[in-house]
Every structure is written in C-alpha cells, then in structure tokens.
C-alpha positions in Angstrom: 0.0 0.0 0.0 1.4 3.4 -1.0 0.1 6.8 -0.1 1.1 9.7 -2.2 2.9 12.3 -0.1 1.9 15.1 -2.5 -1.3 17.0 -1.8 -3.4 15.6 1.0 -1.4 12.4 1.3 0.8 13.9 4.1 -2.2 15.0 6.0 -3.7 11.5 5.8 -0.5 9.9 7.0 -0.4 12.3 10.0 -4.1 11.6 10.8 -3.5 7.8 10.7 -0.5 8.1 13.0 -2.5 10.3 15.4 -5.3 7.8 15.5 -2.9 4.9 16.1 -1.2 6.8 18.9 -4.4 7.7 20.6 -5.7 4.1 20.3 -2.6 2.7 21.9 -2.6 5.3 24.7 -6.3 5.0 25.5 -6.2 1.2 25.0 -3.5 0.9 27.6 -5.5 2.9 30.1 -8.7 0.9 29.3 -6.9 -2.4 29.8 -5.2 -1.3 33.0 -8.6 -0.3 34.4 -9.4 -4.0 34.7 -6.1 -4.9 36.4 -6.0 -4.5 40.2 -2.9 -2.5 41.2 -1.3 -4.6 43.9 2.3 -4.6 45.0 3.5 -7.0 42.2 1.9 -4.9 39.5 3.3 -1.7 40.9 6.8 -3.2 41.0 6.4 -4.4 37.4 5.4 -0.9 36.3 8.3 0.7 38.1 10.7 -1.7 36.6 9.4 -1.1 33.0 10.7 2.5 32.9 14.3 1.4 33.7 14.2 -1.5 31.2 12.9 0.8 28.5 15.7 3.3 29.3 18.3 0.5 29.1 16.9 -0.7 25.8 17.1 2.8 24.3 20.6 3.6 25.6 22.4 0.2 25.0 22.6 0.6 21.2 24.0 4.1 21.7 26.7 2.8 24.0 27.6 -0.1 21.7 27.6 1.6 18.3 27.9 5.3 19.3 31.0 7.5 19.0 33.2 8.5 21.8 31.2 11.6 22.5 28.1 9.5 23.1 29.9 7.0 25.3 31.5 9.7 27.4 28.1 11.5 27.7 26.5 8.3 28.9 29.3 7.8 31.4 29.2 11.3 32.7 25.4 11.2 33.0 25.5 8.0 35.0 28.3 9.3 37.3 26.5 12.6 38.0 23.2 10.8 38.6 24.9 8.4 41.1 26.6 11.3 42.8 23.8 13.9 42.9 20.7 11.6 42.5 19.0 14.4 40.4 18.2 13.8 36.8 18.4 17.4 35.5 22.1 18.1 36.4 23.0 14.6 35.1 21.3 15.3 31.7 23.0 18.7 31.6 26.4 17.1 32.3 25.9 14.6 29.5 25.0 17.2 27.0 28.0 19.4 28.0 30.4 16.4 27.8 29.0 15.3 24.4 29.3 18.9 23.1 32.9 19.3 24.4 34.1 16.0 23.0 32.5 16.6 19.6 33.9 20.2 19.5 37.5 18.9 19.9 
C-alpha cells in the first residue's frame, strides 16, 4: 500500500499516525482499568521504565561514537553522585558537546 505524499497524502498519514497513537494510549488505560494495582503490578510498572531506558541507551553505548559514550558515562556518574536527573542530563549534554567540538 502506497500513499502519495503530495497534496493531501501527508495529512492522511499524520491523521492515521495520530489515531494509532491515541488508540494505543487509550487502549492501555482501558486495559489497565481491569487490572488491580497490587504490590507486584506496581513493582512491574516501576521496573518497566528502567528497562525501556536501558533498551534505548544500549545501542547508543555499543555503536555510538566516543562523545556518546562519554556523555552516557558522565550522565551516569553525575546521577549516582547527585541523585538528580536534570544536572545529570546537563552534564551529559555538555560532555558530548565538548568531546565533539574537539
């Protein structure tokens, strides 16, 4: 199936993507309304955010350049040291910019 991107094709693609996004978000809320939130479910939900973060960052650490690796390392170290995400993210951005500028 091909949708022409000239004319109204782009608008149709954006509309389809918006509908799919809304369906998955609302569908998740609908399904979770039937799941009792006990301690095990709460632990599972809390663990999911960390596993998604690891899944996103691992390819960057493996196949990224030295700037990306040093940014990840500095972000992790600042996060362990300060236990605050905003300074850790800022440190990672600064380190990546400095390494890539050199």
